[in-house]
C-alpha positions in Angstrom: 0.0 0.0 0.0 1.3 3.4 -1.0 1.7 5.9 1.9 1.3 9.6 1.3 1.8 12.3 3.9 -1.1 14.0 5.5 -0.7 17.3 3.7 -0.7 15.6 0.3 -3.7 13.5 1.2 -5.6 16.6 2.5 -4.7 18.4 -0.7 -5.9 15.6 -2.9 -9.2 15.5 -1.0 -9.5 19.3 -1.4 -9.0 19.0 -5.2 -11.6 16.2 -5.4 -14.1 18.3 -3.5 -13.5 21.2 -5.9 -12.9 19.5 -9.3 -14.1 15.8 -8.9 -12.3 12.7 -10.1 -11.8 14.0 -13.6 -10.2 17.1 -12.3 -7.8 15.4 -9.9 -4.3 16.1 -11.3 -0.9 16.0 -9.7 -0.4 19.7 -10.6 -3.5 20.7 -8.6 -2.5 18.5 -5.7 0.9 20.0 -5.7 -0.6 23.5 -5.7 -3.1 22.7 -3.0 -0.3 21.3 -0.8 2.0 24.2 -1.3 4.6 22.2 -3.1 6.0 22.1 -6.6 4.8 19.3 -8.9 8.5 18.5 -9.4 8.9 17.9 -5.6 6.0 15.4 -5.7 7.5 13.8 -8.8 10.9 13.5 -7.2 9.3 11.8 -4.2 8.0 9.2 -6.7 4.3 10.3 -6.4 2.2 9.8 -9.5 -1.5 10.3 -10.0 -1.9 6.5 -10.1 -0.1 6.1 -6.8 -2.2 8.9 -5.3 -5.4 7.2 -6.3 -4.1 3.8 -5.0 -3.3 5.5 -1.7 -6.8 7.0 -1.4 -8.9 4.3 -2.9 -6.8 1.2 -2.0 -6.8 2.2 1.6 -10.6 2.7 1.6 -11.1 -0.8 0.1 -8.5 -2.5 2.3 -10.0 -0.8 5.4 -13.5 -1.9 4.3 -12.3 -5.6 4.2 -10.8 -5.3 7.6 -13.9 -3.6 9.1 -16.4 -6.1 7.6 -14.4 -9.3 8.3 -15.7 -9.7 11.9 -19.3 -9.4 10.8 -18.7 -11.9 8.1 -17.0 -14.5 10.3 -19.1 -14.3 13.5 -22.1 -16.4 14.4 -25.6 -15.0 14.4 -28.8 -14.5 12.4 -28.7 -12.7 9.1 -30.2 -9.7 10.9 -27.6 -9.7 13.7 -24.8 -9.9 11.1 -26.3 -7.2 9.0 -26.4 -4.9 12.0 -22.8 -5.6 12.7 -21.9 -5.0 9.1 -23.8 -1.7 9.0 -22.1 -0.6 12.2 -18.7 -1.6 10.7 -19.6 0.5 7.6 -20.2 3.5 9.8 -16.9 3.0 11.6 -15.2 2.8 8.2 -16.9 6.0 7.1 -15.6 7.8 10.3 -12.0 6.8 9.3 -12.5 8.1 5.7 -15.0 11.0 6.4 -13.0 13.8 4.7 -12.7 11.7 1.5 -16.4 10.8 1.6 -17.5 14.3 2.3 -15.4 15.5 -0.7 -16.9 13.0 -3.2 -19.8 10.5 -3.2 -18.1 8.5 -5.9 -15.3 6.9 -3.9 -17.1 3.6 -3.6 -17.5 3.5 -7.4 -13.8 3.9 -8.3 -11.4 1.0 -8.9 -9.7 0.5 -5.5 -6.6 -1.0 -7.1 -5.7 -0.9 -10.8 -7.9 -3.3 -12.8 -9.9 -4.3 -9.8 -13.6 -3.3 -9.9 -15.2 -2.0 -6.7 -16.8 -4.7 -4.6 -18.5 -3.2 -1.5 -21.9 -5.0 -1.7 -20.8 -8.6 -1.3 -21.0 -8.7 2.5 -24.4 -7.1 2.5 -25.7 -9.5 -0.1 -24.4 -12.4 2.2 -26.2 -10.9 5.2 -29.4 -10.4 3.4 -29.4 -13.9 1.9 -28.7 -15.4 5.3 -31.5 -13.3 6.8 -33.9 -14.5 4.1 -32.9 -18.1 4.8 -33.4 -17.8 8.6 -36.5 -15.6 8.4 -35.0 -12.6 10.2 -34.9 -10.4 7.0 -37.1 -10.1 4.0 -34.9 -8.6 1.2 -37.4 -9.3 -1.6 -36.7 -11.0 -4.9 -33.6 -8.9 -5.9 -31.2 -9.3 -3.0 -28.4 -7.4 -5.0 -30.8 -4.4 -5.4 -31.7 -4.5 -1.7 -28.0 -4.7 -0.7 -27.3 -1.7 -2.9 -30.1 0.2 -1.2 -29.1 -0.9 2.3 -25.5 0.1 1.7 -26.4 3.5 0.3 -29.2 4.2 2.8 -26.6 3.8 5.5 -23.5 5.3 4.0 -24.7 8.7 2.7 -27.1 9.7 5.5 -24.3 8.7 8.0 -21.7 10.8 6.1 -24.1 13.7 6.0 -25.1 13.6 9.7 -21.5 13.2 10.8 -19.9 15.7 8.5 -22.6 18.3 7.9 -24.6 18.2 11.1 -21.7 17.2 13.4 -23.6 14.5 15.1 -21.6 12.3 17.4 -20.7 8.9 15.9 -22.7 6.9 18.4 -25.9 8.9 17.8 -25.6 8.9 14.0 -24.8 5.2 14.0 -27.7 4.3 16.3 -30.3 6.4 14.3 -29.1 5.4 10.7 -28.5 1.7 11.4 -31.8 1.5 13.3 -33.8 3.0 10.5 -32.1 0.9 7.8 -32.2 -2.3 9.7 -35.9 -1.9 10.7 -36.7 -1.2 7.1 -34.9 -4.4 6.0 -36.5 -6.5 8.7 -40.1 -6.3 7.7 -41.5 -9.6 6.7 -43.5 -10.0 3.5 -46.7 -10.2 5.5 -46.0 -6.9 7.2 -45.2 -5.0 4.0 -48.3 -6.1 2.0 
């Protein structure tokens, strides 16, 4: 994993916030960090390495955060709760990046590797459907996508724009999403 210093990371996030992914250039990052582009180049930093540092770390931290929820016992609903809470913790670690862009989870985390953030949630929903603790409907991938996004972006907003404490934002968002996913087919008809 590529390591970049805090100033360059913050500068890259500031450029993302202002110009988006297509506007992220080493020149702009150098300018935002108060350094010459040639200084970054001499340090071996390329745009590809910068992206790897931002997105690769997000993906790697996601895997580490979700691993306990994927490997512990419990019902699908219990594991989904743990997974959603882990997602919130991950977001706290990467909040500046996620406040700057809502596309971080759509970017390749490593060159040639497509993003894969839904797989744990698909697993939890399928397990919950099998054990009767969740009713994800006929399209579990669609439901996993909705559950992921219904957790991630309200949590980002409440933490970063409303300055809610992590515990409060996690309790409210995870509770709302989990209760929405827990309705049985009979209750929703």
